[in-house]
VMD Tcl script that draws the C-alpha trace (Angstrom):
set ca {
  {-17.00 0.81 8.62}
  {-15.61 -0.83 5.47}
  {-18.13 -2.04 2.92}
  {-17.65 -4.54 0.11}
  {-19.71 -6.06 -2.69}
  {-20.17 -9.73 -3.40}
  {-16.79 -11.18 -4.27}
  {-16.60 -14.11 -6.63}
  {-14.17 -15.88 -8.89}
  {-15.95 -17.29 -11.91}
  {-19.19 -18.81 -10.65}
  {-17.87 -19.37 -7.12}
  {-19.02 -16.79 -4.55}
  {-16.25 -16.22 -2.01}
  {-17.96 -13.52 0.08}
  {-21.46 -12.05 0.01}
  {-22.03 -8.28 0.34}
  {-20.98 -7.12 3.77}
  {-19.19 -4.72 6.02}
  {-16.25 -4.85 8.38}
  {-16.23 -2.71 11.52}
  {-12.76 -1.31 12.21}
  {-11.60 0.90 15.03}
  {-9.01 3.63 14.48}
  {-6.18 3.34 15.22}
  {-5.84 -0.36 14.74}
  {-4.13 -3.10 12.83}
  {-6.16 -5.76 11.07}
  {-5.02 -8.87 9.23}
  {-6.88 -10.72 6.50}
  {-5.84 -14.37 6.42}
  {-6.72 -17.18 4.11}
  {-5.34 -19.84 1.82}
  {-4.07 -18.97 -1.66}
  {-6.93 -18.10 -3.97}
  {-9.44 -17.46 -1.19}
  {-10.08 -13.84 -2.26}
  {-7.96 -11.76 0.13}
  {-6.65 -9.49 -2.65}
  {-10.12 -9.22 -4.19}
  {-11.53 -8.19 -0.81}
  {-8.92 -5.45 -0.33}
  {-9.42 -4.22 -3.89}
  {-13.18 -4.14 -3.37}
  {-12.84 -2.23 -0.08}
  {-10.47 0.19 -1.81}
  {-13.15 0.92 -4.41}
  {-15.67 1.83 -1.68}
  {-13.49 3.98 0.59}
  {-14.29 7.68 0.65}
  {-11.75 8.68 3.30}
  {-8.11 9.46 2.55}
  {-6.41 6.14 1.96}
  {-3.48 4.48 0.27}
  {-3.77 1.07 -1.37}
  {-0.50 -0.79 -1.91}
  {-1.10 -3.86 -4.07}
  {1.15 -6.85 -4.64}
  {2.36 -5.19 -7.83}
  {2.77 -1.62 -6.48}
  {6.03 -0.58 -8.06}
  {4.92 2.51 -9.98}
  {7.89 4.83 -10.36}
  {8.01 8.03 -12.37}
  {11.48 8.08 -13.91}
  {11.37 11.86 -14.48}
  {11.03 12.45 -10.71}
  {13.64 12.02 -7.98}
  {13.21 9.17 -5.50}
  {12.16 11.70 -2.87}
  {9.52 13.23 -5.15}
  {8.26 9.73 -6.05}
  {7.78 8.97 -2.35}
  {6.07 12.28 -1.53}
  {3.79 12.04 -4.57}
  {0.52 11.45 -2.65}
  {0.75 14.54 -0.43}
  {3.41 12.81 1.63}
  {4.86 14.52 4.67}
  {8.59 15.11 4.28}
  {9.22 15.08 8.04}
  {7.60 11.62 8.31}
  {9.77 10.42 5.42}
  {12.99 11.68 6.97}
  {12.07 10.18 10.35}
  {11.40 6.76 8.77}
  {14.54 6.79 6.66}
  {16.68 7.85 9.61}
  {15.10 5.32 11.98}
  {15.67 2.41 9.58}
  {18.99 3.66 8.17}
  {17.63 4.05 4.61}
  {18.62 7.68 3.95}
  {20.84 6.50 1.09}
  {17.77 5.63 -1.00}
  {17.32 9.35 -1.65}
  {20.66 9.36 -3.51}
  {19.54 6.73 -6.02}
  {18.37 7.47 -9.57}
  {14.68 6.66 -10.14}
  {15.49 5.21 -13.55}
  {17.77 2.50 -12.15}
  {15.86 1.27 -9.08}
  {15.67 -2.49 -8.62}
  {12.32 -4.23 -8.08}
  {12.86 -4.28 -4.32}
  {13.83 -0.60 -4.25}
  {10.69 0.26 -6.24}
  {8.64 -1.71 -3.73}
  {10.31 0.17 -0.86}
  {9.44 3.49 -2.55}
  {5.79 2.42 -2.87}
  {5.63 1.40 0.81}
  {7.24 4.67 1.90}
  {4.79 6.54 -0.34}
  {1.93 5.06 1.68}
  {3.54 5.45 5.09}
  {4.30 9.15 4.53}
  {0.68 10.18 4.00}
  {-0.37 11.56 7.36}
  {-3.49 10.01 8.91}
  {-4.26 7.92 5.82}
  {-6.01 4.59 6.02}
  {-3.58 2.00 4.62}
  {-4.59 -1.13 2.72}
  {-1.52 -3.33 2.23}
  {-1.67 -6.42 0.03}
  {1.55 -8.39 0.47}
  {3.59 -5.19 0.72}
  {6.90 -6.90 1.38}
  {7.04 -8.95 -1.83}
  {10.42 -8.45 -3.54}
  {12.09 -7.13 -0.38}
  {15.17 -8.68 1.24}
}
mol new
graphics top color blue
foreach p $ca { graphics top sphere $p radius 0.5 }
foreach p [lrange $ca 0 end-1] q [lrange $ca 1 end] { graphics top cylinder $p $q radius 0.2 }
display resetview
């Protein structure tokens, strides 16, 4: 069960307090027009979650330049075997050879997505995760 508070922009209430029943495993999509509160809803749910979860926002590009790309990806207790499987499957092993200091915006986004996908059994909240990707 995912709970959220009232969500409003200015004086306009977009959603009243509520809950969303989700089954695990599952894939759920939040749809709506621009400005309808999708990102606010995910952010609000993120603030209420007590289980292990990863929240990847539209602007998730946090990179620690003093760490290798691999260490940046495995930062949140990531599983190295999951990482290697993903990189091999999608032919992205070369990203591990890059320097964290020189990653492009799209490469930073890829690192943040991989960071979330490598956390075993985590609940993932993804808010436009493919922005900046080719």
